[in-house]
C-alpha positions in Angstrom: 0.0 0.0 0.0 1.5 3.5 -1.0 2.1 5.5 1.9 0.9 8.9 1.9 2.3 11.7 4.3 -0.6 13.8 5.7 -0.3 17.8 5.9 0.2 18.8 9.4 -0.9 22.3 10.5 1.1 24.0 13.3 -0.9 23.4 16.8 -1.8 27.0 16.9 -3.5 27.0 13.6 -5.3 23.5 13.8 -8.6 25.3 15.2 -9.3 27.3 11.8 -12.2 26.0 9.8 -13.5 26.9 6.4 -16.7 28.6 7.8 -14.5 31.1 9.7 -12.5 32.0 6.4 -15.7 32.2 4.4 -17.4 34.6 7.2 -14.0 36.9 7.1 -14.3 36.9 3.2 -17.8 38.2 3.2 -17.0 40.8 5.9 -14.2 42.0 3.9 -16.3 42.1 0.7 -19.2 44.2 2.5 -17.0 46.2 4.7 -19.4 46.1 7.5 -20.2 43.5 10.0 -23.7 44.4 10.2 -24.2 44.1 6.1 -22.1 40.9 6.2 -24.1 39.5 8.9 -27.7 40.2 7.1 -26.0 38.8 3.7 -25.2 35.4 5.7 -28.6 35.2 7.8 -27.1 35.4 11.0 -27.0 38.1 13.8 -23.8 40.2 14.1 -22.3 39.2 17.6 -21.5 35.5 16.4 -19.9 36.9 13.1 -17.7 39.2 15.0 -16.9 36.4 17.4 -16.0 34.1 14.4 -13.7 36.7 12.9 -11.9 37.7 16.3 -11.3 33.9 16.9 -9.8 33.7 13.3 -7.5 36.5 14.1 -6.6 35.1 17.6 -5.6 31.7 15.8 -3.6 33.4 13.3 -1.9 35.7 15.8 -2.6 38.9 13.5 -4.9 41.6 13.1 -7.1 41.2 9.8 -9.5 43.9 10.3 -9.4 47.7 11.2 -12.3 48.6 13.0 -14.0 51.9 12.2 -17.2 53.9 13.0 -18.6 53.6 9.7 -17.4 49.8 9.2 -14.4 47.8 8.8 -11.2 47.7 6.3 -8.7 44.8 6.0 -5.3 45.6 7.2 -2.2 44.6 5.0 -2.5 41.0 6.4 -6.4 40.9 5.9 -5.9 42.1 2.2 -3.5 39.3 1.5 -5.7 36.5 3.3 -8.7 37.8 1.3 -6.9 37.8 -2.0 -5.6 34.1 -1.1 -9.3 33.2 -0.1 -10.7 34.6 -3.5 -8.4 32.0 -5.3 -9.0 29.3 -3.0 -12.6 29.1 -2.6 -13.6 28.6 -6.3 -10.8 26.2 -6.6 -12.2 24.1 -3.5 -15.8 24.2 -4.8 -14.6 23.0 -8.2 -12.7 20.4 -6.7 -15.7 19.1 -4.7 -17.9 19.4 -7.9 -15.4 17.1 -9.7 -15.5 14.5 -6.7 -19.3 14.4 -6.7 -19.2 14.2 -10.7 -16.9 11.3 -10.6 -19.0 9.5 -8.2 -21.8 9.9 -10.6 -19.7 8.8 -13.6 -19.6 12.0 -15.5 -15.9 12.6 -15.3 -13.1 10.1 -15.4 -10.5 8.4 -17.8 -11.1 4.9 -19.5 -8.3 2.8 -21.1 -10.0 1.0 -24.0 -8.5 -1.9 -26.1 -10.0 -2.9 -29.7 -9.5 -5.4 -32.5 -9.3 -4.1 -36.0 -12.9 -5.3 -36.8 -14.1 -3.0 -34.1 -11.9 -0.2 -35.8 -13.4 -0.7 -39.3 -17.3 -1.2 -38.2 -18.9 0.2 -35.1 -16.1 1.9 -32.9 -15.4 5.1 -34.7 -19.3 6.0 -34.7 -20.0 4.7 -31.0 -16.9 6.6 -29.6 -18.2 9.8 -31.2 -21.8 9.3 -29.7 -20.2 8.5 -26.4 -17.8 11.5 -26.3 -21.0 13.7 -27.2 -23.0 12.1 -24.2 -20.3 12.2 -21.8 -17.6 15.0 -22.4 -16.1 14.5 -19.2 -15.0 10.8 -19.5 -11.7 10.7 -21.5 -11.0 7.6 -23.6 -7.4 6.2 -24.3 -7.9 3.9 -27.2 -5.1 1.0 -28.0 -5.3 -1.4 -30.9 -4.7 -4.8 -29.4 -5.2 -8.4 -30.2 -7.9 -10.3 -28.3 -5.4 -12.5 -26.1 -3.6 -9.2 -25.1 -6.6 -7.5 -24.3 -8.0 -10.3 -22.0 -4.4 -10.4 -20.1 -4.5 -6.6 -19.9 -8.0 -6.5 -18.3 -6.9 -9.3 -15.8 -4.0 -7.4 -14.6 -5.8 -4.0 -14.5 -3.9 -2.3 -17.6 -7.4 -1.8 -19.5 -10.6 -0.9 -18.2 -12.5 -2.3 -21.2 -11.9 -4.0 -24.4 -13.6 -4.8 -27.7 -12.4 -8.3 -28.4 -13.4 -11.8 -29.7 -14.2 -14.7 -27.6 -13.7 -17.0 -25.9 -12.9 -15.2 -22.7 -10.0 -17.0 -21.2 -10.1 -15.5 -17.5 -12.4 -15.7 -14.5 -13.9 -12.6 -13.4 -14.3 -10.9 -16.8 -17.7 -9.9 -18.2 -18.5 -10.1 -22.0 -21.2 -8.4 -24.2 -21.7 -8.9 -27.9 -21.5 -5.9 -30.0 -21.0 -7.1 -33.6 -21.6 -10.5 -35.4 -20.6 -10.4 -39.0 -19.8 -12.7 -41.9 -16.4 -13.6 -43.1 -15.2 -13.0 -46.6 -12.5 -14.1 -49.0 -9.9 -11.5 -49.4 -8.2 -12.2 -52.9 -5.3 -10.8 -54.9 -7.2 -8.7 -57.8 -5.0 -10.4 -60.2 -6.3 -14.0 -59.4 -8.9 -15.5 -61.6 -11.2 -15.9 -58.7 -11.4 -12.4 -58.0 -12.9 -11.8 -61.4 -15.8 -14.0 -60.7 -19.4 -12.3 -60.7 -19.7 -10.0 -57.9 -22.5 -11.0 -55.6 -22.2 -14.7 -56.4 -20.6 -17.0 -53.7 -17.3 -18.3 -54.6 -16.4 -21.8 -54.4 -13.2 -22.3 -52.2 -12.1 -24.9 -54.8 -11.6 -22.3 -57.4 -9.0 -20.3 -55.0 -7.4 -23.6 -53.4 -4.1 -23.0 -55.3 -3.4 -19.9 -53.2 -2.0 -20.2 -49.7 -3.9 -19.2 -46.8 -2.6 -16.3 -44.8 -3.4 -16.5 -41.4 -2.6 -15.5 -37.9 -1.4 -17.5 -34.9 -4.4 -19.5 -33.2 -3.5 -18.1 -29.7 -4.4 -14.6 -30.7 -8.1 -15.2 -31.6 -8.8 -19.1 -31.4 -12.5 -18.6 -32.2 -12.0 -16.8 -35.5 -8.9 -19.1 -36.3 -11.0 -22.3 -36.1 -13.8 -20.6 -37.9 -11.6 -19.9 -40.7 -10.5 -23.4 -40.9 -13.9 -25.0 -40.4 -14.9 -23.2 -43.7 -12.4 -25.1 -45.5 -13.1 -28.2 -43.9 -16.9 -28.0 -44.8 -15.8 -27.7 -48.3 -13.6 -30.7 -47.9 -10.3 -28.7 -48.4 -7.1 -28.6 -46.3 -5.5 -25.2 -47.1 -1.8 -24.6 -47.5 -0.8 -22.4 -44.6 1.4 -19.5 -46.0 2.7 -16.6 -44.0 1.3 -15.9 -40.5 0.9 -12.4 -39.2 -0.6 -10.9 -35.9 -2.4 -7.8 -37.5 -5.3 -8.3 -40.1 -4.3 -4.8 -41.6 -1.0 -6.7 -42.3 -2.7 -9.8 -43.7 -4.6 -8.0 -46.1 -1.5 -6.2 -47.2 0.1 -9.4 -48.0 -3.1 -10.4 -50.0 -2.6 -7.1 -52.0 1.1 -8.1 -52.6 -0.2 -11.4 -54.1 1.1 -13.7 -51.5 -1.9 -15.5 -51.1 -5.7 -15.4 -49.9 -7.2 -14.7 -46.6 -10.7 -15.1 -44.6 -11.5 -11.9 -42.8 -14.5 -10.1 -41.2 -16.8 -8.2 -43.5 -15.9 -4.9 -42.0 -12.5 -5.2 -43.4 -13.7 -4.3 -46.8 -13.8 -0.6 -45.2 -9.8 -0.9 -45.3 -10.1 -0.1 -49.0 -6.7 -1.8 -49.7 -5.8 -1.4 -53.4 -5.3 -4.7 -55.0 -7.5 -6.8 -52.8 -11.2 -8.1 -53.8 -13.7 -9.4 -51.3 -16.0 -12.4 -52.1 -18.4 -14.4 -50.4 -17.5 -18.0 -50.1 -20.0 -20.6 -50.9 -21.6 -22.9 -48.6 -22.7 -22.3 -45.1 -22.0 -18.7 -44.0 -19.1 -18.4 -41.5 -19.3 -15.7 -38.8 -17.3 -14.0 -36.2 -18.2 -12.0 -32.9 -16.7 -8.9 -31.3 -17.9 -7.9 -28.1 -17.0 -5.7 -25.0 -15.2 -7.3 -22.0 -14.7 -5.6 -18.7 -13.9 -6.8 -15.1 -17.1 -7.7 -13.7 -16.0 -6.6 -10.0 -14.9 -3.0 -11.4 -17.1 -0.5 -9.6 -16.1 2.7 -11.5 -19.0 4.7 -12.4 -17.3 6.0 -15.6 -17.1 2.4 -16.7 -20.5 1.7 -15.7 -21.6 4.4 -18.2 -19.4 3.1 -21.0 -20.7 -0.5 -20.8 -24.4 0.8 -20.7 -23.6 2.7 -24.0 -22.6 -0.2 -26.0 -26.1 -1.6 -24.7 -27.6 0.7 -27.0 -24.9 2.7 -29.0 -27.4 4.5 -31.0 
């Protein structure tokens, strides 16, 4: 546990409270005990006692008493200036504390996978910021496995990842379910097939399959290989890459084909053509994950937003 040193006031100053300082500020502003007491909705004697007690605690004279009112001494003017700066900051601080408790201000660290970036994430984040301008978001693109580990270790507050969820204590809510498409080099004959008509995998079986390691997203990896298995094919695995944008770039370079979420079409990489594979559709899910025991009010607002992001 981090050790914190508490500020220590000298013994002769420990009896000063905020109310006495606030009373003194009003008296200086009005220049008269009677008018100040009226504005504070109190009688004059207790107000005078409060200010004299403040002077006694500080060991200085703050006010010069005159027949027509009061005027601050040099020490009183110095204190009044400090209080004019202090009280607005103090009030603002308490307001921020209350707003934090209501989830209106804060900062959240959010991870996301590539399909989220090219589908729902930009518009959803923009709408969240409009609704909750006091909550800052730090967005980091990460693979699903890295997000789940970071959530477990407290390095992320929430993440848009693909199942399965490997750790206990993490909640998950589906946000997107979309089909998988073939990403083909534009120069390949299969890419020239009639758009909109499902493409038989056998017609592109000469291309190596560009894939990513299974541990990065096992559900997507298995769904891709299952697509080929249902067609009676065993793909030749070509180069592996971690990021989907990298895999699409390798397709554009003619190094093979890939099976990617449909949202990757929004990447608009030149030299790549997307086609729907024939057979039973293959799909992938992306959802929001967070620690189920995280009591952050700001996080609660973020999670609720994706239940109804529109």
